[in-house]
Backbone atoms as SQL, in Angstrom:
CREATE TABLE atoms (id INTEGER PRIMARY KEY, chain TEXT, resi INTEGER, resn TEXT, atom TEXT, x REAL, y REAL, z REAL);
INSERT INTO atoms VALUES
  (1, 'A', 1, 'MET', 'N', 1.037, -1.403, 0.008),
  (2, 'A', 1, 'MET', 'CA', -0.232, -0.116, -0.094),
  (3, 'A', 1, 'MET', 'C', 0.794, 1.315, -0.065),
  (4, 'A', 2, 'GLY', 'N', 0.518, 2.130, -0.854),
  (5, 'A', 2, 'GLY', 'CA', 1.303, 3.349, -1.080),
  (6, 'A', 2, 'GLY', 'C', 1.096, 4.235, 0.185),
  (7, 'A', 3, 'THR', 'N', 2.047, 5.300, 0.477),
  (8, 'A', 3, 'THR', 'CA', 1.878, 6.241, 1.450),
  (9, 'A', 3, 'THR', 'C', 0.743, 7.021, 1.452),
  (10, 'A', 4, 'ALA', 'N', 0.164, 7.559, 0.128),
  (11, 'A', 4, 'ALA', 'CA', -0.717, 8.315, 0.041),
  (12, 'A', 4, 'ALA', 'C', -2.057, 7.439, 0.517),
  (13, 'A', 5, 'ALA', 'N', -2.318, 6.244, 0.058),
  (14, 'A', 5, 'ALA', 'CA', -3.387, 5.589, 0.455),
  (15, 'A', 5, 'ALA', 'C', -3.433, 5.225, 2.242),
  (16, 'A', 6, 'ARG', 'N', -2.103, 4.990, 2.700),
  (17, 'A', 6, 'ARG', 'CA', -2.415, 4.637, 4.011),
  (18, 'A', 6, 'ARG', 'C', -2.356, 6.000, 4.807),
  (19, 'A', 7, 'GLY', 'N', -2.214, 7.024, 4.367),
  (20, 'A', 7, 'GLY', 'CA', -2.023, 8.454, 5.144),
  (21, 'A', 7, 'GLY', 'C', -0.972, 8.909, 6.088),
  (22, 'A', 8, 'GLY', 'N', -1.212, 9.638, 7.032),
  (23, 'A', 8, 'GLY', 'CA', -0.310, 9.746, 7.794),
  (24, 'A', 8, 'GLY', 'C', -0.608, 10.642, 9.135),
  (25, 'A', 9, 'TRP', 'N', 0.618, 11.083, 9.818),
  (26, 'A', 9, 'TRP', 'CA', 0.019, 11.507, 10.896),
  (27, 'A', 9, 'TRP', 'C', 0.321, 13.127, 10.796),
  (28, 'A', 10, 'LEU', 'N', -0.271, 14.076, 11.547),
  (29, 'A', 10, 'LEU', 'CA', -0.138, 15.364, 11.653),
  (30, 'A', 10, 'LEU', 'C', -0.282, 15.665, 13.038),
  (31, 'A', 11, 'SER', 'N', 1.074, 16.524, 13.763),
  (32, 'A', 11, 'SER', 'CA', 1.112, 17.065, 14.887),
  (33, 'A', 11, 'SER', 'C', 0.890, 18.600, 15.077),
  (34, 'A', 12, 'ILE', 'N', 0.091, 19.032, 15.908),
  (35, 'A', 12, 'ILE', 'CA', -0.117, 20.484, 16.094),
  (36, 'A', 12, 'ILE', 'C', 0.238, 20.848, 17.636),
  (37, 'A', 13, 'ARG', 'N', 0.578, 21.742, 17.662),
  (38, 'A', 13, 'ARG', 'CA', 0.739, 22.354, 19.308),
  (39, 'A', 13, 'ARG', 'C', -0.290, 23.402, 19.285),
  (40, 'A', 14, 'VAL', 'N', -1.338, 23.195, 20.118),
  (41, 'A', 14, 'VAL', 'CA', -2.119, 24.345, 20.751),
  (42, 'A', 14, 'VAL', 'C', -2.106, 24.675, 22.181),
  (43, 'A', 15, 'SER', 'N', -2.650, 26.034, 22.417),
  (44, 'A', 15, 'SER', 'CA', -2.502, 26.098, 23.893),
  (45, 'A', 15, 'SER', 'C', -3.473, 25.175, 24.741),
  (46, 'A', 16, 'GLY', 'N', -3.716, 25.162, 26.372),
  (47, 'A', 16, 'GLY', 'CA', -4.932, 24.738, 26.803),
  (48, 'A', 16, 'GLY', 'C', -5.994, 24.866, 26.653),
  (49, 'A', 17, 'VAL', 'N', -6.099, 26.451, 26.533),
  (50, 'A', 17, 'VAL', 'CA', -7.350, 26.959, 26.151),
  (51, 'A', 17, 'VAL', 'C', -7.962, 26.539, 24.579),
  (52, 'A', 18, 'GLU', 'N', -6.928, 26.766, 23.362),
  (53, 'A', 18, 'GLU', 'CA', -7.598, 26.355, 22.434),
  (54, 'A', 18, 'GLU', 'C', -7.848, 24.883, 22.399),
  (55, 'A', 19, 'LYS', 'N', -7.055, 24.083, 23.208),
  (56, 'A', 19, 'LYS', 'CA', -7.565, 22.190, 23.023),
  (57, 'A', 19, 'LYS', 'C', -8.911, 22.272, 23.693),
  (58, 'A', 20, 'ALA', 'N', -8.982, 23.075, 24.599),
  (59, 'A', 20, 'ALA', 'CA', -10.454, 23.060, 25.327),
  (60, 'A', 20, 'ALA', 'C', -11.591, 23.442, 24.361),
  (61, 'A', 21, 'ARG', 'N', -11.278, 24.242, 23.591),
  (62, 'A', 21, 'ARG', 'CA', -12.234, 24.924, 22.647),
  (63, 'A', 21, 'ARG', 'C', -12.504, 23.818, 21.699),
  (64, 'A', 22, 'LEU', 'N', -11.574, 23.294, 21.076),
  (65, 'A', 22, 'LEU', 'CA', -11.458, 22.374, 19.930),
  (66, 'A', 22, 'LEU', 'C', -12.330, 21.187, 20.606),
  (67, 'A', 23, 'GLU', 'N', -11.804, 20.726, 21.682),
  (68, 'A', 23, 'GLU', 'CA', -12.626, 19.625, 22.174),
  (69, 'A', 23, 'GLU', 'C', -14.240, 19.751, 22.402),
  (70, 'A', 24, 'LEU', 'N', -14.462, 20.998, 22.733),
  (71, 'A', 24, 'LEU', 'CA', -15.910, 21.243, 23.062),
  (72, 'A', 24, 'LEU', 'C', -16.708, 21.483, 21.826),
  (73, 'A', 25, 'ALA', 'N', -15.995, 22.029, 20.535),
  (74, 'A', 25, 'ALA', 'CA', -16.645, 22.112, 19.317),
  (75, 'A', 25, 'ALA', 'C', -16.829, 20.687, 18.751),
  (76, 'A', 26, 'ALA', 'N', -16.099, 19.942, 19.102),
  (77, 'A', 26, 'ALA', 'CA', -16.082, 18.344, 18.521),
  (78, 'A', 26, 'ALA', 'C', -17.130, 17.676, 19.169),
  (79, 'A', 27, 'LYS', 'N', -17.443, 17.739, 20.837),
  (80, 'A', 27, 'LYS', 'CA', -18.271, 17.486, 21.215),
  (81, 'A', 27, 'LYS', 'C', -19.827, 17.473, 20.778),
  (82, 'A', 28, 'VAL', 'N', -19.671, 19.131, 20.592),
  (83, 'A', 28, 'VAL', 'CA', -21.179, 19.675, 20.071),
  (84, 'A', 28, 'VAL', 'C', -21.425, 19.163, 18.633),
  (85, 'A', 29, 'ASP', 'N', -20.437, 18.791, 17.902),
  (86, 'A', 29, 'ASP', 'CA', -20.613, 18.351, 16.560),
  (87, 'A', 29, 'ASP', 'C', -20.688, 16.779, 16.820),
  (88, 'A', 30, 'LYS', 'N', -20.801, 16.148, 17.658),
  (89, 'A', 30, 'LYS', 'CA', -20.850, 14.700, 18.178),
  (90, 'A', 30, 'LYS', 'C', -19.658, 13.943, 17.251),
  (91, 'A', 31, 'LEU', 'N', -18.259, 14.273, 17.202),
  (92, 'A', 31, 'LEU', 'CA', -17.058, 14.110, 16.571),
  (93, 'A', 31, 'LEU', 'C', -16.195, 13.803, 17.677),
  (94, 'A', 32, 'THR', 'N', -15.215, 13.088, 17.382),
  (95, 'A', 32, 'THR', 'CA', -13.921, 13.142, 18.189),
  (96, 'A', 32, 'THR', 'C', -13.027, 14.095, 18.001),
  (97, 'A', 33, 'THR', 'N', -12.267, 14.498, 18.626),
  (98, 'A', 33, 'THR', 'CA', -11.406, 15.741, 18.395),
  (99, 'A', 33, 'THR', 'C', -10.729, 15.808, 16.948),
  (100, 'A', 34, 'SER', 'N', -10.060, 14.589, 16.922),
  (101, 'A', 34, 'SER', 'CA', -9.478, 14.194, 15.833),
  (102, 'A', 34, 'SER', 'C', -10.142, 14.524, 14.311),
  (103, 'A', 35, 'GLU', 'N', -11.509, 14.016, 14.543),
  (104, 'A', 35, 'GLU', 'CA', -12.445, 14.039, 13.268),
  (105, 'A', 35, 'GLU', 'C', -12.827, 15.453, 12.710),
  (106, 'A', 36, 'PHE', 'N', -13.234, 16.142, 14.205),
  (107, 'A', 36, 'PHE', 'CA', -13.475, 17.877, 14.246),
  (108, 'A', 36, 'PHE', 'C', -12.416, 18.450, 13.473),
  (109, 'A', 37, 'ILE', 'N', -10.955, 18.344, 13.896),
  (110, 'A', 37, 'ILE', 'CA', -9.743, 18.849, 13.288),
  (111, 'A', 37, 'ILE', 'C', -9.326, 18.612, 11.918),
  (112, 'A', 38, 'ARG', 'N', -9.605, 17.248, 11.770),
  (113, 'A', 38, 'ARG', 'CA', -9.328, 16.920, 10.275),
  (114, 'A', 38, 'ARG', 'C', -10.428, 17.737, 9.263),
  (115, 'A', 39, 'GLN', 'N', -11.542, 17.659, 9.760),
  (116, 'A', 39, 'GLN', 'CA', -12.635, 18.206, 8.898),
  (117, 'A', 39, 'GLN', 'C', -12.866, 19.643, 8.641),
  (118, 'A', 40, 'ALA', 'N', -12.589, 20.337, 9.925),
  (119, 'A', 40, 'ALA', 'CA', -12.280, 21.692, 9.977),
  (120, 'A', 40, 'ALA', 'C', -11.046, 22.097, 9.097),
  (121, 'A', 41, 'SER', 'N', -10.087, 21.402, 9.209),
  (122, 'A', 41, 'SER', 'CA', -8.692, 21.727, 8.303),
  (123, 'A', 41, 'SER', 'C', -9.130, 21.739, 7.016),
  (124, 'A', 42, 'LEU', 'N', -9.707, 20.433, 6.522),
  (125, 'A', 42, 'LEU', 'CA', -9.938, 20.348, 5.238),
  (126, 'A', 42, 'LEU', 'C', -10.874, 21.344, 4.662),
  (127, 'A', 43, 'ASP', 'N', -11.935, 21.605, 5.161),
  (128, 'A', 43, 'ASP', 'CA', -12.790, 22.604, 4.733),
  (129, 'A', 43, 'ASP', 'C', -12.042, 23.980, 4.749),
  (130, 'A', 44, 'ALA', 'N', -11.018, 24.578, 5.636),
  (131, 'A', 44, 'ALA', 'CA', -10.537, 25.550, 5.397),
  (132, 'A', 44, 'ALA', 'C', -9.548, 25.372, 4.225),
  (133, 'A', 45, 'ALA', 'N', -8.908, 24.405, 3.964),
  (134, 'A', 45, 'ALA', 'CA', -8.204, 24.158, 2.963),
  (135, 'A', 45, 'ALA', 'C', -8.864, 24.335, 1.601),
  (136, 'A', 46, 'GLU', 'N', -9.936, 23.791, 1.428),
  (137, 'A', 46, 'GLU', 'CA', -10.770, 24.011, 0.025),
  (138, 'A', 46, 'GLU', 'C', -10.978, 25.337, -0.173),
  (139, 'A', 47, 'ALA', 'N', -11.533, 25.814, 0.899),
  (140, 'A', 47, 'ALA', 'CA', -11.833, 27.437, 0.867),
  (141, 'A', 47, 'ALA', 'C', -10.563, 28.259, 0.479),
  (142, 'A', 48, 'VAL', 'N', -9.377, 28.021, 0.892),
  (143, 'A', 48, 'VAL', 'CA', -8.133, 28.468, 0.359),
  (144, 'A', 48, 'VAL', 'C', -7.863, 28.238, -1.058),
  (145, 'A', 49, 'LEU', 'N', -7.793, 27.079, -1.554),
  (146, 'A', 49, 'LEU', 'CA', -7.698, 26.421, -2.772),
  (147, 'A', 49, 'LEU', 'C', -8.629, 27.226, -3.902),
  (148, 'A', 50, 'ALA', 'N', -9.968, 27.244, -3.369),
  (149, 'A', 50, 'ALA', 'CA', -11.056, 27.513, -4.064),
  (150, 'A', 50, 'ALA', 'C', -10.856, 29.181, -4.679),
  (151, 'A', 51, 'GLU', 'N', -9.975, 29.672, -3.790),
  (152, 'A', 51, 'GLU', 'CA', -9.905, 31.172, -4.007),
  (153, 'A', 51, 'GLU', 'C', -8.876, 31.515, -4.981),
  (154, 'A', 52, 'GLN', 'N', -8.163, 30.367, -5.423),
  (155, 'A', 52, 'GLN', 'CA', -6.974, 30.601, -6.532),
  (156, 'A', 52, 'GLN', 'C', -7.379, 30.961, -7.645),
  (157, 'A', 53, 'THR', 'N', -6.968, 32.008, -7.922),
  (158, 'A', 53, 'THR', 'CA', -7.809, 32.341, -9.656),
  (159, 'A', 53, 'THR', 'C', -6.363, 32.827, -10.624),
  (160, 'A', 54, 'THR', 'N', -5.293, 32.663, -10.062),
  (161, 'A', 54, 'THR', 'CA', -4.462, 33.171, -10.922),
  (162, 'A', 54, 'THR', 'C', -3.805, 31.712, -11.982),
  (163, 'A', 55, 'LEU', 'N', -3.919, 32.005, -13.072),
  (164, 'A', 55, 'LEU', 'CA', -3.677, 31.109, -13.850),
  (165, 'A', 55, 'LEU', 'C', -2.092, 31.306, -14.572),
  (166, 'A', 56, 'ARG', 'N', -1.346, 30.803, -14.474),
  (167, 'A', 56, 'ARG', 'CA', 0.135, 30.754, -14.782),
  (168, 'A', 56, 'ARG', 'C', 0.252, 29.682, -16.254),
  (169, 'A', 57, 'LEU', 'N', 0.804, 30.521, -17.154),
  (170, 'A', 57, 'LEU', 'CA', 1.009, 29.677, -18.467),
  (171, 'A', 57, 'LEU', 'C', 2.129, 30.422, -19.243),
  (172, 'A', 58, 'SER', 'N', 2.791, 29.386, -19.826),
  (173, 'A', 58, 'SER', 'CA', 4.071, 30.062, -20.656),
  (174, 'A', 58, 'SER', 'C', 3.324, 30.652, -21.944),
  (175, 'A', 59, 'PRO', 'N', 4.055, 31.458, -22.660),
  (176, 'A', 59, 'PRO', 'CA', 3.538, 32.081, -23.857),
  (177, 'A', 59, 'PRO', 'C', 3.007, 30.974, -24.774),
  (178, 'A', 60, 'LYS', 'N', 3.600, 29.695, -25.140),
  (179, 'A', 60, 'LYS', 'CA', 3.278, 28.712, -25.751),
  (180, 'A', 60, 'LYS', 'C', 1.873, 28.304, -25.336),
  (181, 'A', 61, 'GLN', 'N', 1.782, 27.899, -23.941),
  (182, 'A', 61, 'GLN', 'CA', 0.430, 27.468, -23.325),
  (183, 'A', 61, 'GLN', 'C', -0.726, 28.400, -23.328),
  (184, 'A', 62, 'TRP', 'N', -0.330, 29.675, -23.133),
  (185, 'A', 62, 'TRP', 'CA', -1.315, 30.892, -23.427),
  (186, 'A', 62, 'TRP', 'C', -1.751, 30.927, -24.903),
  (187, 'A', 63, 'GLN', 'N', -1.154, 30.878, -25.826),
  (188, 'A', 63, 'GLN', 'CA', -1.483, 30.929, -27.513),
  (189, 'A', 63, 'GLN', 'C', -2.160, 29.509, -27.530),
  (190, 'A', 64, 'ALA', 'N', -1.950, 28.353, -27.346),
  (191, 'A', 64, 'ALA', 'CA', -2.896, 27.298, -27.210),
  (192, 'A', 64, 'ALA', 'C', -4.173, 27.558, -26.574),
  (193, 'A', 65, 'PHE', 'N', -4.036, 27.797, -25.448),
  (194, 'A', 65, 'PHE', 'CA', -5.197, 28.072, -24.600),
  (195, 'A', 65, 'PHE', 'C', -6.093, 29.255, -25.234),
  (196, 'A', 66, 'ARG', 'N', -5.640, 30.260, -25.470),
  (197, 'A', 66, 'ARG', 'CA', -6.523, 31.206, -26.663),
  (198, 'A', 66, 'ARG', 'C', -7.198, 30.384, -27.803),
  (199, 'A', 67, 'GLU', 'N', -6.316, 29.833, -28.410),
  (200, 'A', 67, 'GLU', 'CA', -6.897, 29.031, -29.523),
  (201, 'A', 67, 'GLU', 'C', -7.882, 28.376, -29.445),
  (202, 'A', 68, 'ARG', 'N', -7.763, 27.374, -28.112),
  (203, 'A', 68, 'ARG', 'CA', -9.027, 26.894, -27.905),
  (204, 'A', 68, 'ARG', 'C', -10.525, 27.381, -27.589),
  (205, 'A', 69, 'LEU', 'N', -10.002, 28.528, -27.034),
  (206, 'A', 69, 'LEU', 'CA', -11.350, 29.550, -26.639),
  (207, 'A', 69, 'LEU', 'C', -11.979, 30.084, -27.946),
  (208, 'A', 70, 'ASP', 'N', -11.346, 30.222, -28.712),
  (209, 'A', 70, 'ASP', 'CA', -11.604, 30.896, -29.979),
  (210, 'A', 70, 'ASP', 'C', -12.432, 29.804, -31.138),
  (211, 'A', 71, 'GLN', 'N', -12.092, 28.358, -30.545),
  (212, 'A', 71, 'GLN', 'CA', -12.911, 27.456, -31.210),
  (213, 'A', 71, 'GLN', 'C', -14.359, 27.385, -31.037),
  (214, 'A', 72, 'SER', 'N', -15.084, 27.236, -32.171),
  (215, 'A', 72, 'SER', 'CA', -16.577, 26.975, -31.885),
  (216, 'A', 72, 'SER', 'C', -16.943, 25.670, -31.020),
  (217, 'A', 73, 'ALA', 'N', -17.877, 25.882, -30.308),
  (218, 'A', 73, 'ALA', 'CA', -18.270, 25.010, -29.501),
  (219, 'A', 73, 'ALA', 'C', -18.778, 23.759, -30.218),
  (220, 'A', 74, 'ARG', 'N', -18.579, 22.628, -29.729),
  (221, 'A', 74, 'ARG', 'CA', -19.051, 21.364, -30.121),
  (222, 'A', 74, 'ARG', 'C', -20.201, 20.926, -29.248),
  (223, 'A', 75, 'VAL', 'N', -21.357, 20.692, -29.926),
  (224, 'A', 75, 'VAL', 'CA', -22.444, 20.276, -29.323),
  (225, 'A', 75, 'VAL', 'C', -22.705, 18.742, -29.736),
  (226, 'A', 76, 'PRO', 'N', -22.696, 17.943, -28.344),
  (227, 'A', 76, 'PRO', 'CA', -22.794, 16.583, -28.776),
  (228, 'A', 76, 'PRO', 'C', -24.334, 16.350, -29.432),
  (229, 'A', 77, 'ASP', 'N', -24.360, 15.178, -30.473),
  (230, 'A', 77, 'ASP', 'CA', -25.644, 14.684, -31.124),
  (231, 'A', 77, 'ASP', 'C', -26.644, 14.405, -29.827),
  (232, 'A', 78, 'GLY', 'N', -26.314, 13.581, -28.849),
  (233, 'A', 78, 'GLY', 'CA', -27.690, 13.484, -28.166),
  (234, 'A', 78, 'GLY', 'C', -28.234, 14.802, -27.543),
  (235, 'A', 79, 'LEU', 'N', -27.314, 15.831, -26.984),
  (236, 'A', 79, 'LEU', 'CA', -27.986, 17.021, -26.606),
  (237, 'A', 79, 'LEU', 'C', -28.681, 17.599, -27.574),
  (238, 'A', 80, 'LYS', 'N', -28.277, 17.957, -28.938),
  (239, 'A', 80, 'LYS', 'CA', -29.057, 18.449, -30.155),
  (240, 'A', 80, 'LYS', 'C', -30.471, 17.550, -29.842),
  (241, 'A', 81, 'ASP', 'N', -30.522, 16.269, -30.134),
  (242, 'A', 81, 'ASP', 'CA', -31.458, 15.550, -29.984),
  (243, 'A', 81, 'ASP', 'C', -32.558, 15.960, -28.954),
  (244, 'A', 82, 'LEU', 'N', -31.914, 16.021, -27.595),
  (245, 'A', 82, 'LEU', 'CA', -32.670, 16.294, -26.342),
  (246, 'A', 82, 'LEU', 'C', -33.631, 17.838, -26.672),
  (247, 'A', 83, 'PHE', 'N', -32.681, 18.583, -27.094),
  (248, 'A', 83, 'PHE', 'CA', -33.376, 19.989, -27.366),
  (249, 'A', 83, 'PHE', 'C', -34.312, 20.373, -28.501),
  (250, 'A', 84, 'SER', 'N', -34.158, 19.298, -29.289),
  (251, 'A', 84, 'SER', 'CA', -34.994, 19.342, -30.466),
  (252, 'A', 84, 'SER', 'C', -36.409, 18.666, -30.219),
  (253, 'A', 85, 'ARG', 'N', -36.580, 18.212, -29.171),
  (254, 'A', 85, 'ARG', 'CA', -37.954, 17.417, -28.675),
  (255, 'A', 85, 'ARG', 'C', -38.734, 18.628, -27.981),
  (256, 'A', 86, 'PRO', 'N', -40.296, 18.395, -28.375),
  (257, 'A', 86, 'PRO', 'CA', -41.066, 19.067, -27.543),
  (258, 'A', 86, 'PRO', 'C', -41.052, 19.159, -26.163),
  (259, 'A', 87, 'ARG', 'N', -41.268, 20.325, -25.623),
  (260, 'A', 87, 'ARG', 'CA', -41.093, 20.504, -24.046),
  (261, 'A', 87, 'ARG', 'C', -42.182, 19.925, -23.596),
  (262, 'A', 88, 'PRO', 'N', -42.113, 18.840, -22.343),
  (263, 'A', 88, 'PRO', 'CA', -43.240, 18.216, -21.982),
  (264, 'A', 88, 'PRO', 'C', -44.166, 18.981, -21.216),
  (265, 'A', 89, 'TYR', 'N', -43.405, 20.109, -20.790),
  (266, 'A', 89, 'TYR', 'CA', -44.492, 21.061, -19.691),
  (267, 'A', 89, 'TYR', 'C', -44.659, 22.293, -20.057),
  (268, 'A', 90, 'GLY', 'N', -44.273, 22.481, -21.657),
  (269, 'A', 90, 'GLY', 'CA', -44.700, 23.834, -22.244),
  (270, 'A', 90, 'GLY', 'C', -43.876, 24.910, -21.894),
  (271, 'A', 91, 'PHE', 'N', -42.760, 24.667, -20.766),
  (272, 'A', 91, 'PHE', 'CA', -42.205, 26.201, -20.427),
  (273, 'A', 91, 'PHE', 'C', -40.606, 26.048, -20.662);
C-alpha cells in the first residue's frame, strides 16, 4: 500500500485554552477531536484553494489556450436531439 493510501500523522501544538475549545466544538458536533480538526482543516483548505484565481501559463501554453477559446463549441448529437424534442410541460 502506498504512502498516500495509508495516510499519515499530523501533529500540531495548541494552548490549553485552544485544546479545550476544539474538544468542546467536537463534542457539540458529536465528533472526536481528531475528526473535528481533520474536517475543519480540510474545509479551510478547500476554501483557500477555491480562491486561487491566478492561471500561470508559458507563452506557448497561453497561445494554445487562446486558440481553444476561439474554437466553436461542439454540441454532442445527443444534446441536439434532447433539445429538439417538444417540451413536456410547455415552458
